[in-house]
C-alpha positions in Angstrom: 0.0 0.0 0.0 0.8 3.7 -0.3 0.6 5.9 2.7 -1.3 9.2 2.4 -1.4 12.1 4.9 -4.1 14.7 4.7 -2.7 17.5 6.8 0.7 18.9 7.5 2.4 18.2 10.8 3.8 20.5 13.4 0.9 21.7 15.6 2.6 20.5 18.8 5.8 22.3 18.0 4.0 25.5 17.1 1.9 25.4 20.2 5.0 25.0 22.3 6.6 27.9 20.5 3.5 30.0 21.2 3.7 29.2 25.0 7.3 30.4 24.9 6.3 33.5 22.9 8.4 32.4 19.9 5.7 31.6 17.3 5.1 33.8 14.3 1.7 35.0 13.2 2.2 33.0 10.0 2.8 29.8 11.9 -0.1 30.4 14.3 -2.5 31.2 11.4 -1.5 28.0 9.6 -1.7 25.8 12.7 -5.1 27.3 13.6 -6.4 26.7 10.1 -5.2 23.1 10.1 -6.6 22.4 13.5 -9.9 23.9 12.6 -10.4 21.7 9.5 -12.4 18.6 10.3 -11.5 15.2 8.9 -15.1 14.5 7.9 -14.6 15.8 4.4 -11.4 13.7 4.0 -13.2 10.6 5.2 -16.1 11.3 2.8 -13.7 11.8 -0.1 -12.1 8.4 0.7 -15.6 6.8 0.5 -16.0 8.5 -2.8 -12.7 6.9 -4.0 -14.0 3.4 -3.2 -17.4 4.2 -4.8 -15.6 5.3 -8.0 -13.2 2.4 -8.1 -16.0 -0.1 -7.0 -13.4 -1.8 -4.9 -12.1 -1.8 -1.3 -8.9 0.1 -1.9 -8.6 1.9 1.4 -7.1 -0.7 3.7 -6.5 1.3 6.9 -7.2 4.8 8.2 -6.3 6.5 11.5 -6.3 10.1 12.6 -3.0 11.6 13.6 -3.3 13.0 17.1 -1.3 12.8 20.3 0.9 9.9 19.3 2.2 11.8 16.2 2.7 10.3 12.8 4.9 7.6 14.0 2.7 6.6 16.9 -0.3 6.2 14.7 1.7 4.5 12.0 2.8 2.0 14.7 -0.9 1.2 15.4 -1.3 0.3 11.7 1.9 -1.6 11.5 1.0 -3.9 14.4 -1.8 -5.5 12.4 -4.4 -7.6 14.2 -3.4 -11.2 14.6 -6.8 -12.2 15.9 -8.3 -11.1 12.6 -5.5 -12.6 10.5 -4.0 -9.2 9.7 -0.2 -9.6 9.9 2.2 -7.0 11.2 4.0 -5.0 8.6 6.7 -2.4 8.3 5.7 1.1 7.5 8.2 3.2 5.7 7.9 7.0 5.9 9.9 9.2 3.5 10.6 12.2 5.7 11.0 14.7 2.9 7.5 13.8 1.6 5.8 14.7 4.9 4.0 18.1 4.7 5.1 20.5 7.4 3.3 23.6 8.7 5.1 26.9 8.2 7.4 27.5 11.1 7.2 24.0 12.6 10.7 23.0 11.3 12.2 26.1 12.8 10.4 25.4 16.1 12.0 22.0 16.1 15.4 23.4 15.4 14.9 25.9 18.2 14.1 23.1 20.7 10.3 23.9 21.1 9.8 20.3 22.3 6.7 19.5 24.3 6.6 16.8 26.9 4.2 14.7 24.7 6.9 14.6 22.0 9.4 13.2 24.5 6.9 10.7 25.7 6.3 9.6 22.1 10.0 9.3 21.5 10.4 7.2 24.7 7.5 4.9 23.8 8.4 4.4 20.1 12.1 4.5 20.2 12.6 0.8 19.9 10.0 0.5 17.0 11.7 3.0 14.7 14.8 2.9 12.5 16.0 6.1 11.0 18.3 6.4 7.9 21.5 8.2 8.8 20.5 11.3 6.8 17.3 12.1 8.6 17.8 15.4 10.5 16.8 15.6 14.1 14.2 18.3 13.3 12.3 15.9 11.0 12.5 13.2 13.6 10.9 15.6 16.1 8.2 16.4 13.5 7.3 12.8 13.1 7.1 12.2 16.9 5.3 15.6 17.4 1.8 15.2 19.1 -0.8 16.7 16.8 -4.0 18.5 17.8 -6.6 17.7 15.2 -4.1 16.2 12.8 -4.9 14.7 9.4 -5.8 11.2 8.4 -3.1 8.6 7.8 -4.3 6.4 5.0 -3.1 3.0 3.7 -4.4 2.7 0.2 -3.8 0.4 -2.8 -1.1 1.8 -5.0 -3.3 1.9 -8.1 -5.8 4.1 -6.3 -3.4 6.6 -4.6 -3.3 9.2 -7.4 -7.1 9.1 -7.8 -7.5 9.5 -4.1 -5.3 12.5 -4.1 -7.2 14.0 -7.0 -10.6 13.5 -5.3 -9.3 14.8 -2.0 -8.0 17.9 -3.8 -11.4 18.4 -5.4 -12.8 18.6 -1.9 -10.1 21.2 -1.0 -8.1 18.7 1.1 -4.4 18.6 0.6 -2.9 15.1 0.6 0.6 13.8 0.2 2.1 10.4 -0.4 4.5 10.0 2.5 5.5 6.4 2.4 4.5 2.8 1.9 3.6 -0.4 3.6 6.1 -3.3 3.3 6.4 -6.8 4.4 7.5 -7.0 8.1 11.1 -6.2 8.3 13.5 -5.7 11.2 11.5 -2.8 12.6 7.8 -1.8 12.6 8.7 1.7 11.4 11.4 2.9 9.0 12.1 6.5 8.2 14.2 7.1 5.1 
């Protein structure tokens, strides 16, 4: 499967920057707009994708909230052995993950919330990072989100159509990775 994400990340970092009086108006406006957008329209668009393809192409969906992108990806990667759904490895391509304006800078300036550190502690053993992944992007992937987007595992042949339909509904979506057979770790960031 291909992984889609329907909102940029960074609300936790920007919120922390706000608490420390270091967030710009641009960052705040972008974060507020993102957090104010409901996921209902994205969910309805995904139903439309399946109706148009006349197939079950959306295989898993979760909203990205307090556990960040990687925490919610871990939930998907674990599978459900009782239902015969095997564990997999989820590969996230860090450069493909959309980021709110100012969030990368907030990470670089150390605007790290306690929730981010909790996510890092909890998920540390589940994630392997390629050597070239900057610390700021690692923080963005562990960053707890308020009203984050949907993380979607979708059949590769339907991914482009899904992005097009989401865009028709004024929802940005990005391909951020893929689902692979279970490897050495549940999560891999390249």
